[in-house]
C-alpha positions in Angstrom: 103.6 90.6 12.8 101.5 87.3 11.5 99.3 87.9 8.4 96.3 87.2 10.7 97.1 90.0 13.1 97.9 92.3 10.1 94.6 91.8 8.4 92.9 92.2 12.0 94.3 95.8 12.8 93.6 96.8 8.7 89.6 95.9 9.8 90.1 97.5 13.1 90.8 101.2 11.8 87.8 100.5 8.9 84.6 102.1 10.1 82.5 100.0 10.7 78.6 100.7 9.5 76.5 99.3 11.9 72.7 97.7 10.6 70.9 100.6 12.9 73.0 103.3 10.8 71.5 101.8 7.8 68.3 101.3 8.7 68.3 104.9 10.0 69.3 106.3 6.4 66.5 104.1 5.3 64.4 105.6 7.4 65.3 109.3 6.8 64.4 108.7 2.9 61.0 107.2 3.8 59.8 109.5 5.9 59.5 112.1 2.7 57.2 109.5 0.9 53.3 110.2 1.5 51.9 107.4 4.6 48.8 106.9 6.2 50.6 107.5 9.6 52.5 111.4 8.8 50.0 112.6 5.9 47.1 110.8 6.1 45.1 113.5 3.8 48.0 113.2 0.9 48.3 109.5 1.1 44.4 109.2 1.0 44.0 111.4 -2.1 46.5 109.2 -3.8 44.6 106.2 -3.1 41.3 107.9 -4.5 42.8 109.5 -7.1 44.7 105.8 -7.9 40.9 104.5 -7.6 39.6 106.5 -10.6 42.4 106.4 -12.7 41.8 102.3 -12.8 38.1 103.0 -12.8 38.8 105.4 -16.4 41.0 102.9 -17.3 39.2 99.7 -16.9 35.4 100.5 -16.8 33.0 100.6 -19.7 33.9 103.8 -21.4 30.2 104.8 -21.8 30.1 105.1 -17.7 33.3 106.8 -17.5 32.3 109.8 -20.0 29.0 109.9 -18.4 31.1 110.4 -14.6 33.4 113.1 -16.2 31.0 114.9 -17.9 29.0 115.2 -14.7 32.1 115.8 -12.7 33.0 118.6 -14.7 33.3 122.1 -13.4 32.2 123.9 -17.1 29.9 126.5 -17.1 27.0 124.2 -17.9 27.7 122.1 -14.9 28.7 125.0 -12.5 25.0 127.1 -13.2 23.1 123.3 -12.9 24.6 121.4 -9.8 27.5 123.7 -8.3 28.7 121.6 -5.4 28.6 118.6 -6.5 30.9 119.4 -9.7 33.1 121.2 -7.7 33.9 118.5 -5.0 33.5 115.8 -7.7 35.6 117.5 -10.4 39.0 116.9 -8.1 38.9 113.1 -7.6 39.8 112.9 -11.5 42.9 113.4 -13.4 42.7 114.4 -16.5 45.4 112.2 -18.1 46.7 108.2 -16.8 49.8 109.7 -15.0 49.0 108.9 -11.9 52.8 108.3 -10.9 53.6 111.8 -12.1 50.7 113.0 -9.2 52.5 111.0 -6.8 56.1 112.8 -7.1 54.1 116.2 -7.6 51.9 115.6 -4.2 55.2 114.6 -2.7 57.1 117.8 -3.2 54.1 120.5 -2.5 51.5 118.7 -0.7 52.6 116.4 1.8 55.5 119.0 3.5 52.3 121.4 4.1 50.9 118.3 6.0 53.7 117.5 7.5 54.0 121.2 8.9 50.5 122.2 9.4 48.6 118.8 9.7 46.0 117.3 7.3 43.3 119.4 8.1 45.0 122.8 7.2 46.4 120.9 4.3 42.8 120.3 2.8 41.7 123.6 3.7 44.1 124.9 1.8 44.2 122.4 -1.2 40.2 122.4 -1.9 40.0 126.4 -1.3 42.6 127.0 -4.2 40.7 124.7 -6.4 37.3 126.2 -5.5 38.3 129.7 -6.0 40.4 129.0 -9.2 37.7 127.6 -10.4 34.9 130.0 -10.0 37.1 132.9 -10.7 38.2 131.5 -14.3 34.3 129.8 -14.7 31.8 132.5 -13.6 33.2 134.7 -16.0 32.8 132.5 -18.9 29.4 132.1 -18.1 28.7 135.7 -18.1 30.5 135.9 -21.6 28.0 132.7 -22.5 25.0 134.9 -21.3 26.0 137.5 -23.3 25.8 136.1 -26.1 29.9 137.2 -26.6 30.8 133.0 -26.6 28.8 130.1 -28.1 26.8 127.9 -25.7 29.5 125.1 -26.5 32.0 127.0 -24.5 30.3 125.6 -21.1 30.5 122.1 -22.2 34.2 121.2 -22.2 35.7 118.8 -20.0 37.2 120.6 -16.9 38.5 117.9 -14.3 41.7 117.6 -12.3 43.8 118.5 -9.0 46.0 121.3 -11.0 44.3 124.1 -9.3 44.7 122.5 -5.6 48.4 121.7 -6.2 49.4 125.2 -7.1 47.8 126.7 -4.6 49.6 124.8 -1.9 52.9 125.0 -4.0 52.3 129.1 -3.5 51.8 128.8 0.3 55.1 126.7 0.5 57.1 128.9 -1.7 55.8 131.6 0.6 57.7 130.1 3.5 60.9 130.1 2.2 63.2 132.8 3.0 65.7 135.0 0.8 66.7 133.6 -2.2 65.0 130.3 -2.4 61.2 132.0 -2.1 62.0 133.9 -5.3 63.8 131.1 -7.0 60.4 128.9 -6.2 58.3 131.6 -7.4 60.2 131.8 -10.6 60.0 127.9 -10.7 56.1 128.1 -10.4 55.4 130.6 -13.1 57.9 129.0 -15.3 56.0 125.9 -14.5 52.6 127.4 -15.5 53.9 129.0 -18.7 55.2 125.6 -20.0 52.0 123.9 -19.2 50.1 126.3 -21.2 52.5 126.5 -24.4 52.7 122.8 -24.1 48.5 122.4 -24.8 46.7 124.5 -27.3 47.3 128.1 -26.8 44.9 129.3 -28.9 41.8 127.4 -27.4 39.9 128.8 -24.6 39.8 125.7 -22.4 43.8 126.1 -22.6 43.3 130.0 -21.5 41.2 129.0 -19.2 43.6 126.7 -17.6 45.9 129.2 -17.2 44.2 131.8 -15.6 43.4 129.2 -12.9 46.7 128.3 -12.8 47.5 131.4 -12.1 44.7 132.4 -9.6 45.8 129.3 -7.6 49.3 129.6 -7.8 48.8 133.4 -6.3 46.4 132.9 -4.2 48.3 130.3 -2.2 51.4 132.7 -2.2 49.1 135.9 -1.3 46.7 134.6 0.9 47.8 131.5 2.7 51.0 132.3 2.9 51.2 135.0 4.8 48.6 133.1 7.0 50.4 130.0 7.9 51.4 129.7 11.4 55.3 130.9 11.5 54.7 132.7 8.3 55.3 136.5 10.6 58.2 135.5 12.0 60.1 133.9 8.7 59.2 137.0 7.1 60.4 139.4 10.4 64.1 137.1 9.6 64.0 137.8 6.3 63.6 141.9 6.4 66.2 141.3 9.1 68.6 139.8 6.9 68.0 142.1 4.4 68.1 145.4 5.9 70.8 145.4 9.4 74.4 145.2 7.9 76.3 142.5 9.6 78.8 143.3 12.2 82.6 143.7 11.3 83.9 144.4 14.5 
């Protein structure tokens, strides 16, 4: 057998990677990235956050400071302009870590949108943002009115999307089955604790944010999780796995 023939036989025995297969693998990975076709809400929201982040970075600081003050959902703004502050507070990031939020939205918001659609994802997200904000700031307003807290407690900067994120994360965690559901809940609780400890735990705004994160996460878990399509069937399968012994026959 000639050397050329031997080489041809060796090549024939190797698996051939077709260009179409490689392209399919790239597409399989790319489908998890938010895009305007499959996850328009997530993609559009990230584009909006990118725009406001760039505005904070390059615009006149006096203008951006005023915009943030008007958008903040602190007790003062909720008393004077509740609707506008609730809506606009969710279009700003409290820091410049936009890329970190791309990862967060890819993990928590995009999967919910792919499964249940843009309208349902937006409803879960913004309902958690509004509920957690009111649940934490209304008591602050009451304590200020009762002169338990100083009036300065109603003027701290409160913007960001973390309440909406934790609500979607809680809803998604509920949809998991068996031990992964418990692990997801424990991870979410640990994440909330780490955010609190890494901030200024003794300050009022850190305590309010901690309570807001907890309210948002458990609202997604306890309210939205059971109400999403398919959650009841998944819960039934979990109970069946727990209570019905495997056949030994």
